[in-house]
N, C-alpha and C positions, 0 to 999 in steps of 0.2 A: 903870245900868253902864252905859255905852256900850260900844260892839261898832264895833270902825271896818275896812275895810274888806279891812286885815292879816293880823286878826286871821279873819276869817268868813273869808280865801281858807284862810289857813292851817288853817280848821278844815274847813273843804268838802272840803282833801285830805286832811287824816288820817280822813275818813270816806273816801273810794275809796280812801285804802290801806289799813282799814281792810276794806271787803266787799272790795277784789284777794283781800287775804289771804285771806281767810273763801272766798272764790271757788277761789285757787290749794289751797285746803290738804285738797279734796279729793280721792278719786283719778282716776288717770291719763283711765278709762277715762272720767271725769265729765267732764273737760275738751271743748268744744268744742271752745275752740284744736288739741283735741292731732289730734282726730276731723276739722278742720280741712284739718292738715297732709296728714295719712292721705290724703282724698280728695283732695289735690292729688298728691301722690306717683303713685295711681293714676291722676287724670287724666294725666299726665304718662307716666307710663312704658305706659298703654294706648295714647297722643294717639302717643307719640314709635315705637311698637313697627313699628307697620306704615309709619311713612313710613323712620321707619328700612331695611324690608325692600326695601320700592319705592326704591331708593334704594340698595340694594345688587343690588337687579334687575338698574337701571337703568348701573351701574357697571363689573354681571358682561356686559352684553349687550357693553357699549363696548370691556372687556381682548377678549370673542373677534373683534367688529370686529378689533379694532391687530391681533390674537395674525390675525386671515385678510389682514388686508393685505398684513401682515412674510411670511406664508409664500405671497405669491402671489410682493412682491415679490424674494425669492429664488430664486422657480421662476423667474422671470426675469431675474434677471441670470444667472442659472445662465445658459438659452437664450440671451443676450446671454452669456455669456465660447464656449459653446460656438459662436455665431458667429462671435466676431472667431478664436477657434480655425481654425475653419474657413476662413473670405474668407484668415488670412496664411499657412494649406500653401498653398489654391488659391494665390493669388499668391510664396510662393515656389519653385510647379510653376511658374509661366508665365515668372517668371524664369528659373529654370535652363532651360528648357523656349527662349524668346528665347534663350539664352546657349548653345546647343546649333545651336541655326539661326544666327545669329551661326558660331557654328565653320564647323560647314558650310559654309556660302555662304561661309568667308576659304576656306578649304580647295579648294573646287571655283571660286571664283576663284585659287586660284595656279594649282591643277591647268589652270585654260583657259587663262591665259596663260604655263605652259611649253607647251603642248600647238601653240598660236599662233608661239610661239618657235620651236622646232621644226620647225613646217609651212614659214615663216618660212623658216627656215632654209636648212631641204631645197628650198623652192622657188630660195633665191637660189643654191645651188648647180647644179640644176639647172639654169637658164639662163643660170650660167658657163661652167658643159661646152656649152654648146648655142650658148653662142659662143664656144668656144674650137675647137668642132670646123665 
């Protein structure tokens, strides 16, 4: 009987399948694949946990810094708004004072003009009377 390579491959595959079936027919706790899986999961959990803890610590620190910056910006904004209100009030007061000064100056100019007019009229009357005498 001549065994061809196809028959040999089929026989080898059948033998490997039978050995694999025998290997898997044992309990789960006796399987090396199971323990490799458990070890891998434990490795990943033990490795990822400190990394996540450090990452969350960094993120928490960053959040605190951003919150602090935001609070600082709010305080500076309030201070700027207060300064703006103060300067607007000072500007308004200065404009009112300038209007008061201008009004007072106009009144004084009118009074001085009227007084000069009266003095001129009085002076002219006195000269006319002097001229007539």
